[in-house]
Each structure stands twice: as C-alpha cells, then as structure tokens.
TIRO-2110 file (N, C-alpha, C; in Angstrom, 1 decimal):
// TIRO-2110
0.0, 0.3, 26.3, N, 1, A
1.2, 0.7, 25.8, CA, 1, A
1.9, -0.5, 25.0, C, 1, A
1.7, -1.7, 25.5, N, 2, A
2.2, -2.9, 24.9, CA, 2, A
1.6, -3.1, 23.5, C, 2, A
0.3, -2.8, 23.4, N, 3, A
-0.3, -3.0, 22.1, CA, 3, A
0.3, -2.0, 21.1, C, 3, A
0.6, -0.8, 21.5, N, 4, A
1.2, 0.2, 20.6, CA, 4, A
2.6, -0.2, 20.2, C, 4, A
3.3, -0.7, 21.2, N, 5, A
4.7, -1.2, 20.9, CA, 5, A
4.7, -2.4, 19.9, C, 5, A
3.7, -3.3, 20.0, N, 6, A
3.6, -4.4, 19.1, CA, 6, A
3.2, -3.9, 17.7, C, 6, A
2.2, -3.0, 17.7, N, 7, A
1.8, -2.5, 16.4, CA, 7, A
2.9, -1.8, 15.6, C, 7, A
3.6, -0.9, 16.3, N, 8, A
4.7, -0.2, 15.6, CA, 8, A
6.0, -0.9, 15.6, C, 8, A
6.1, -2.1, 16.3, N, 9, A
7.2, -2.9, 16.3, CA, 9, A
8.4, -2.1, 16.8, C, 9, A
8.4, -1.6, 18.0, N, 10, A
9.4, -0.7, 18.6, CA, 10, A
10.6, -1.4, 19.2, C, 10, A
11.0, -2.5, 18.7, N, 11, A
12.2, -3.1, 19.3, CA, 11, A
13.5, -2.7, 18.5, C, 11, A
13.4, -1.7, 17.6, N, 12, A
14.6, -1.3, 16.9, CA, 12, A
14.7, -1.9, 15.5, C, 12, A
14.0, -2.9, 15.2, N, 13, A
14.1, -3.6, 13.9, CA, 13, A
12.7, -3.7, 13.3, C, 13, A
12.6, -3.6, 12.0, N, 14, A
11.3, -3.8, 11.3, CA, 14, A
11.6, -4.7, 10.1, C, 14, A
10.9, -5.8, 10.0, N, 15, A
11.0, -6.6, 8.9, CA, 15, A
10.3, -6.1, 7.7, C, 15, A
10.4, -6.8, 6.5, N, 16, A
9.8, -6.3, 5.3, CA, 16, A
8.3, -6.1, 5.4, C, 16, A
7.6, -7.1, 5.8, N, 17, A
6.2, -7.0, 5.9, CA, 17, A
5.6, -5.9, 6.8, C, 17, A
6.3, -5.8, 8.0, N, 18, A
5.9, -4.8, 8.9, CA, 18, A
6.2, -3.4, 8.3, C, 18, A
7.3, -3.2, 7.6, N, 19, A
7.6, -2.0, 7.0, CA, 19, A
6.6, -1.6, 5.9, C, 19, A
6.2, -2.6, 5.1, N, 20, A
5.2, -2.3, 4.1, CA, 20, A
3.9, -1.9, 4.7, C, 20, A
3.5, -2.6, 5.7, N, 21, A
2.2, -2.3, 6.4, CA, 21, A
2.2, -0.9, 7.0, C, 21, A
3.3, -0.6, 7.7, N, 22, A
3.4, 0.8, 8.3, CA, 22, A
3.4, 1.9, 7.3, C, 22, A
4.2, 1.7, 6.2, N, 23, A
4.2, 2.8, 5.2, CA, 23, A
2.9, 2.9, 4.5, C, 23, A
2.2, 1.8, 4.3, N, 24, A
0.9, 1.9, 3.6, CA, 24, A
-0.1, 2.6, 4.5, C, 24, A
-0.1, 2.3, 5.8, N, 25, A
-1.0, 2.9, 6.7, CA, 25, A
-0.7, 4.4, 6.9, C, 25, A
0.6, 4.8, 6.9, N, 26, A
0.9, 6.2, 6.9, CA, 26, A
0.4, 6.9, 5.6, C, 26, A
0.6, 6.3, 4.5, N, 27, A
0.2, 6.9, 3.2, CA, 27, A
-1.3, 7.0, 3.1, C, 27, A
-2.1, 6.0, 3.6, N, 28, A
-3.5, 6.1, 3.6, CA, 28, A
-4.0, 7.2, 4.5, C, 28, A
-3.4, 7.3, 5.7, N, 29, A
-3.8, 8.3, 6.6, CA, 29, A
-3.5, 9.7, 6.1, C, 29, A
-2.4, 9.9, 5.4, N, 30, A
-2.1, 11.2, 4.8, CA, 30, A
-3.1, 11.5, 3.7, C, 30, A
-3.4, 10.5, 2.9, N, 31, A
-4.3, 10.8, 1.8, CA, 31, A
-5.7, 11.1, 2.2, C, 31, A
-6.2, 10.4, 3.3, N, 32, A
-7.5, 10.6, 3.8, CA, 32, A
-7.6, 12.0, 4.4, C, 32, A
-6.5, 12.4, 5.1, N, 33, A
-6.5, 13.7, 5.7, CA, 33, A
-6.5, 14.8, 4.7, C, 33, A
-5.8, 14.6, 3.6, N, 34, A
-5.8, 15.6, 2.5, CA, 34, A
-7.1, 15.6, 1.8, C, 34, A
-7.7, 14.5, 1.5, N, 35, A
-9.0, 14.5, 0.8, CA, 35, A
-10.1, 15.1, 1.7, C, 35, A
-10.1, 14.9, 3.0, N, 36, A
-11.1, 15.5, 3.8, CA, 36, A
-10.9, 17.0, 3.9, C, 36, A
-9.7, 17.4, 4.0, N, 37, A
-9.4, 18.8, 4.1, CA, 37, A
-9.8, 19.5, 2.8, C, 37, A
-9.5, 18.9, 1.6, N, 38, A
-9.8, 19.5, 0.4, CA, 38, A
-11.3, 19.6, 0.2, C, 38, A
-12.1, 18.6, 0.7, N, 39, A
-13.5, 18.7, 0.6, CA, 39, A
-14.1, 19.8, 1.5, C, 39, A
-13.5, 20.0, 2.7, N, 40, A
-14.0, 21.0, 3.6, CA, 40, A
-13.6, 22.4, 3.4, C, 40, A
-12.4, 22.6, 2.8, N, 41, A
-11.8, 23.9, 2.6, CA, 41, A
-11.7, 24.1, 1.0, C, 41, A
-12.5, 24.9, 0.5, N, 42, A
-12.4, 25.1, -1.0, CA, 42, A
-11.2, 26.1, -1.4, C, 42, A
-10.7, 25.9, -2.5, N, 43, A
-9.7, 26.8, -3.0, CA, 43, A
-8.3, 26.4, -2.7, C, 43, A
-8.1, 25.2, -2.3, N, 44, A
-6.7, 24.7, -1.9, CA, 44, A
-6.0, 24.3, -3.2, C, 44, A
-4.7, 24.6, -3.3, N, 45, A
-3.9, 24.3, -4.5, CA, 45, A
-3.7, 22.8, -4.5, C, 45, A
-4.4, 22.1, -5.3, N, 46, A
-4.3, 20.6, -5.3, CA, 46, A
-3.0, 20.2, -5.9, C, 46, A
-2.5, 20.9, -6.9, N, 47, A
-1.2, 20.5, -7.5, CA, 47, A
0.0, 20.6, -6.5, C, 47, A
-0.1, 21.6, -5.6, N, 48, A
0.9, 21.7, -4.5, CA, 48, A
0.8, 20.6, -3.5, C, 48, A
-0.4, 20.1, -3.2, N, 49, A
-0.6, 19.0, -2.3, CA, 49, A
0.0, 17.7, -3.0, C, 49, A
-0.3, 17.6, -4.2, N, 50, A
0.2, 16.4, -5.0, CA, 50, A
1.7, 16.4, -5.0, C, 50, A
2.3, 17.6, -5.2, N, 51, A
3.8, 17.7, -5.3, CA, 51, A
4.4, 17.4, -3.9, C, 51, A
3.7, 17.6, -2.8, N, 52, A
4.2, 17.4, -1.5, CA, 52, A
4.5, 16.0, -1.2, C, 52, A
3.9, 15.0, -2.0, N, 53, A
4.3, 13.6, -1.8, CA, 53, A
5.7, 13.4, -2.2, C, 53, A
6.2, 14.1, -3.2, N, 54, A
7.6, 14.0, -3.6, CA, 54, A
8.6, 14.9, -2.9, C, 54, A
8.1, 16.1, -2.6, N, 55, A
8.9, 17.2, -2.0, CA, 55, A
8.1, 17.9, -0.9, C, 55, A
8.3, 17.5, 0.3, N, 56, A
7.4, 18.1, 1.4, CA, 56, A
7.7, 19.6, 1.6, C, 56, A
8.8, 20.0, 1.1, N, 57, A
9.2, 21.4, 1.4, CA, 57, A
8.4, 22.4, 0.5, C, 57, A
7.7, 21.9, -0.5, N, 58, A
6.9, 22.9, -1.3, CA, 58, A
5.7, 23.4, -0.5, C, 58, A
5.4, 22.8, 0.6, N, 59, A
4.2, 23.3, 1.5, CA, 59, A
4.6, 24.5, 2.4, C, 59, A
5.9, 24.8, 2.5, N, 60, A
6.3, 25.8, 3.4, CA, 60, A
5.9, 27.2, 3.0, C, 60, A
6.1, 27.5, 1.8, N, 61, A
5.7, 28.9, 1.3, CA, 61, A
4.2, 29.1, 1.3, C, 61, A
3.4, 28.1, 0.8, N, 62, A
1.9, 28.4, 0.9, CA, 62, A
1.4, 28.4, 2.3, C, 62, A
2.0, 27.7, 3.2, N, 63, A
1.6, 27.7, 4.6, CA, 63, A
2.0, 29.1, 5.2, C, 63, A
3.1, 29.6, 4.9, N, 64, A
3.5, 30.9, 5.4, CA, 64, A
2.6, 32.0, 4.8, C, 64, A
2.2, 31.9, 3.6, N, 65, A
1.3, 32.8, 3.0, CA, 65, A
-0.2, 32.7, 3.6, C, 65, A
-0.5, 31.6, 4.2, N, 66, A
-1.8, 31.4, 4.7, CA, 66, A
-2.8, 30.7, 3.7, C, 66, A
-2.2, 30.3, 2.6, N, 67, A
-3.1, 29.6, 1.6, CA, 67, A
-3.2, 28.1, 1.7, C, 67, A
-2.4, 27.6, 2.6, N, 68, A
-2.4, 26.1, 2.9, CA, 68, A
-2.8, 25.9, 4.3, C, 68, A
-3.8, 25.0, 4.5, N, 69, A
-4.2, 24.7, 5.9, CA, 69, A
-3.1, 24.0, 6.7, C, 69, A
-3.0, 24.4, 8.0, N, 70, A
-2.0, 23.8, 8.8, CA, 70, A
-2.1, 22.3, 9.0, C, 70, A
-3.3, 21.8, 8.9, N, 71, A
-3.5, 20.3, 9.1, CA, 71, A
-2.9, 19.5, 8.0, C, 71, A
-2.8, 20.1, 6.8, N, 72, A
-2.2, 19.4, 5.7, CA, 72, A
-0.6, 19.4, 5.9, C, 72, A
-0.1, 20.5, 6.3, N, 73, A
1.3, 20.5, 6.6, CA, 73, A
1.7, 19.6, 7.8, C, 73, A
0.8, 19.5, 8.8, N, 74, A
1.1, 18.6, 9.9, CA, 74, A
1.0, 17.2, 9.5, C, 74, A
0.0, 16.8, 8.6, N, 75, A
-0.1, 15.5, 8.1, CA, 75, A
1.1, 15.1, 7.3, C, 75, A
1.6, 16.0, 6.5, N, 76, A
2.8, 15.7, 5.7, CA, 76, A
4.0, 15.5, 6.6, C, 76, A
4.2, 16.3, 7.6, N, 77, A
5.3, 16.2, 8.6, CA, 77, A
5.2, 14.8, 9.3, C, 77, A
4.0, 14.4, 9.7, N, 78, A
3.8, 13.2, 10.4, CA, 78, A
4.1, 12.0, 9.4, C, 78, A
3.7, 12.1, 8.2, N, 79, A
4.0, 11.0, 7.2, CA, 79, A
5.5, 10.9, 7.0, C, 79, A
6.2, 12.0, 6.8, N, 80, A
7.6, 11.8, 6.5, CA, 80, A
8.4, 11.5, 7.8, C, 80, A
7.9, 11.9, 8.9, N, 81, A
8.6, 11.5, 10.2, CA, 81, A
8.4, 10.0, 10.4, C, 81, A
7.2, 9.5, 10.2, N, 82, A
7.0, 8.0, 10.3, CA, 82, A
7.8, 7.3, 9.2, C, 82, A
7.9, 7.8, 8.0, N, 83, A
8.6, 7.2, 7.0, CA, 83, A
10.1, 7.0, 7.3, C, 83, A
10.7, 8.1, 7.9, N, 84, A
12.1, 8.0, 8.3, CA, 84, A
12.3, 7.1, 9.4, C, 84, A
11.4, 7.1, 10.4, N, 85, A
11.5, 6.3, 11.6, CA, 85, A
11.5, 4.8, 11.2, C, 85, A
10.5, 4.5, 10.3, N, 86, A
10.4, 3.1, 9.9, CA, 86, A
11.5, 2.7, 9.0, C, 86, A
12.0, 3.6, 8.2, N, 87, A
13.1, 3.3, 7.3, CA, 87, A
14.4, 3.0, 8.1, C, 87, A
14.7, 3.8, 9.1, N, 88, A
15.8, 3.5, 9.9, CA, 88, A
15.8, 2.1, 10.6, C, 88, A
14.6, 1.8, 11.1, N, 89, A
14.4, 0.5, 11.7, CA, 89, A
14.5, -0.7, 10.7, C, 89, A
14.0, -0.4, 9.5, N, 90, A
14.1, -1.4, 8.4, CA, 90, A
15.5, -1.6, 8.0, C, 90, A
16.3, -0.6, 7.8, N, 91, A
17.7, -0.7, 7.5, CA, 91, A
18.5, -1.4, 8.5, C, 91, A
18.2, -1.1, 9.8, N, 92, A
18.9, -1.8, 10.9, CA, 92, A
18.6, -3.3, 10.9, C, 92, A
17.3, -3.7, 10.6, N, 93, A
16.9, -5.1, 10.5, CA, 93, A
17.6, -5.8, 9.3, C, 93, A
17.7, -5.1, 8.2, N, 94, A
18.3, -5.7, 7.0, CA, 94, A
19.8, -5.8, 7.1, C, 94, A
20.4, -5.1, 8.1, N, 95, A
21.9, -5.2, 8.2, CA, 95, A
22.7, -4.1, 7.5, C, 95, A
22.0, -3.0, 7.1, N, 96, A
22.6, -1.9, 6.4, CA, 96, A
22.8, -0.8, 7.4, C, 96, A
23.6, 0.2, 7.0, N, 97, A
23.8, 1.4, 7.9, CA, 97, A
22.4, 2.1, 8.1, C, 97, A
22.0, 2.3, 9.3, N, 98, A
20.7, 2.8, 9.5, CA, 98, A
20.5, 4.3, 9.3, C, 98, A
21.6, 5.0, 9.2, N, 99, A
21.5, 6.5, 9.0, CA, 99, A
21.1, 6.7, 7.5, C, 99, A
21.1, 5.7, 6.7, N, 100, A
20.7, 5.8, 5.3, CA, 100, A
19.2, 6.1, 5.2, C, 100, A
18.5, 5.8, 6.3, N, 101, A
17.0, 6.0, 6.4, CA, 101, A
16.7, 7.5, 6.3, C, 101, A
17.6, 8.3, 6.5, N, 102, A
17.4, 9.8, 6.4, CA, 102, A
17.2, 10.2, 4.9, C, 102, A
17.6, 9.3, 4.0, N, 103, A
17.4, 9.6, 2.5, CA, 103, A
15.9, 9.6, 2.2, C, 103, A
15.1, 9.0, 3.0, N, 104, A
13.7, 9.0, 2.7, CA, 104, A
13.0, 10.3, 2.9, C, 104, A
13.7, 11.2, 3.6, N, 105, A
13.2, 12.6, 3.8, CA, 105, A
13.7, 13.6, 2.7, C, 105, A
14.6, 13.1, 1.9, N, 106, A
15.2, 14.0, 0.8, CA, 106, A
14.1, 14.1, -0.3, C, 106, A
14.0, 15.4, -0.8, N, 107, A
13.0, 15.6, -1.9, CA, 107, A
13.3, 14.8, -3.1, C, 107, A
12.3, 14.2, -3.7, N, 108, A
12.3, 13.4, -4.9, CA, 108, A
13.0, 12.1, -4.8, C, 108, A
13.7, 11.8, -3.7, N, 109, A
14.4, 10.6, -3.5, CA, 109, A
13.7, 9.7, -2.5, C, 109, A
12.9, 10.3, -1.6, N, 110, A
12.3, 9.6, -0.5, CA, 110, A
11.4, 8.4, -0.9, C, 110, A
10.5, 8.7, -1.8, N, 111, A
9.5, 7.7, -2.1, CA, 111, A
10.2, 6.5, -2.9, C, 111, A
11.1, 6.8, -3.9, N, 112, A
11.8, 5.6, -4.5, CA, 112, A
12.6, 4.8, -3.5, C, 112, A
13.3, 5.5, -2.5, N, 113, A
14.0, 4.8, -1.5, CA, 113, A
13.1, 4.0, -0.6, C, 113, A
12.0, 4.5, -0.3, N, 114, A
11.0, 3.7, 0.5, CA, 114, A
10.6, 2.4, -0.3, C, 114, A
10.4, 2.6, -1.6, N, 115, A
10.0, 1.5, -2.4, CA, 115, A
11.1, 0.4, -2.5, C, 115, A
12.3, 0.9, -2.6, N, 116, A
13.4, -0.1, -2.6, CA, 116, A
13.6, -0.8, -1.2, C, 116, A
13.4, -0.1, -0.1, N, 117, A
13.5, -0.7, 1.2, CA, 117, A
12.3, -1.7, 1.4, C, 117, A
11.2, -1.5, 0.8, N, 118, A
10.1, -2.4, 0.9, CA, 118, A
10.5, -3.8, 0.5, C, 118, A
11.4, -3.9, -0.4, N, 119, A
11.8, -5.2, -1.0, CA, 119, A
13.2, -5.6, -0.8, C, 119, A
14.0, -4.8, -0.1, N, 120, A
15.4, -5.0, 0.1, CA, 120, A
15.6, -6.3, 0.9, C, 120, A
16.4, -7.2, 0.4, N, 121, A
16.7, -8.4, 1.1, CA, 121, A
17.7, -8.1, 2.3, C, 121, A
17.7, -8.9, 3.3, N, 122, A
18.7, -8.7, 4.4, CA, 122, A
20.1, -9.2, 3.9, C, 122, A
21.1, -8.5, 4.5, N, 123, A
22.5, -8.9, 4.2, CA, 123, A
22.7, -10.3, 4.8, C, 123, A
23.6, -11.0, 4.2, N, 124, A
24.0, -12.3, 4.8, CA, 124, A
25.0, -12.0, 5.9, C, 124, A
24.8, -12.5, 7.0, N, 125, A
25.8, -12.3, 8.1, CA, 125, A
26.7, -13.5, 8.2, C, 125, A
28.0, -13.1, 8.4, N, 126, A
29.0, -14.1, 8.6, CA, 126, A
29.7, -14.0, 9.9, C, 126, A
30.6, -14.9, 10.2, N, 127, A
31.3, -14.8, 11.5, CA, 127, A
32.2, -13.6, 11.5, C, 127, A
32.6, -13.1, 10.4, N, 128, A
33.5, -11.9, 10.3, CA, 128, A
32.8, -10.6, 10.7, C, 128, A
31.4, -10.6, 10.7, N, 129, A
30.7, -9.5, 11.2, CA, 129, A
30.9, -9.2, 12.7, C, 129, A
31.1, -10.3, 13.4, N, 130, A
31.4, -10.2, 14.8, CA, 130, A
32.7, -9.5, 15.1, C, 130, A
33.7, -9.7, 14.2, N, 131, A
35.0, -9.2, 14.4, CA, 131, A
35.1, -7.7, 14.2, C, 131, A
34.4, -7.2, 13.1, N, 132, A
34.5, -5.8, 12.7, CA, 132, A
33.5, -5.0, 13.4, C, 132, A
END
C-alpha cells in the first residue's frame, strides 16, 4: 500500500512533475485500452471515441444503444476521474482553490485546463496568508 501511495502521491498535494506523469500515464492507458478494443471489436465508431477525449458525455448515447463497448466507457470514466483527482491535488499544491479541479471534467474545457495546470506556477505565499 505504501508503494501505491508513493506512486499516486496521496498526501493531498501534487507537484508539476508528478501531475504531468500521472496525466500522461492515464492518457496512455486510455489510448491503449481504446486501441485494443477497436482491434478486437470491429465496427466501432472511431469518430465518437476520438470526440470522447474532449467531451466524455458523447459516449452515453452509443453505450445505451449497445453500439459502444462498456470497456471504452469505463476507461473514459477512469481517465476523467483520475484527471479530476490529480487536478484537485495539483491546485491545492499550487495554492489555488482546489474545487477548480472540477473544470477538468467539463466538456471541451477539461483538456486545455489540464494543460494549463501542467505548467501553472505556485502562488507566492506571504505572511498575510496565515491571517486570512
């Protein structure tokens, strides 16, 4: 359990490098899962899967119709859950309001927000931060 905690950096804060690594690993995992599923299951709407990187909610209707495999929907859910989790911890480490990490789950805004968080500098802390 200690190894998992160290790998995911579960102390409530995530620095820039750890955030970039975690998001890259999540993206590679999602992409591999999608590529393997597309190779094994013919006839999947590739354009819908590509659009799910920007808007995960486009997978709901095809999944309800039965034309989208559950594993792709599950992989997308895991990716965006991990993205929000890491973004909240990254914002907390940088000194910003951590609830802003929920923006990474918003359609069309999530990936650009994650890119900004990858390079966001930490706020300068002053003695007045202790007062407020």
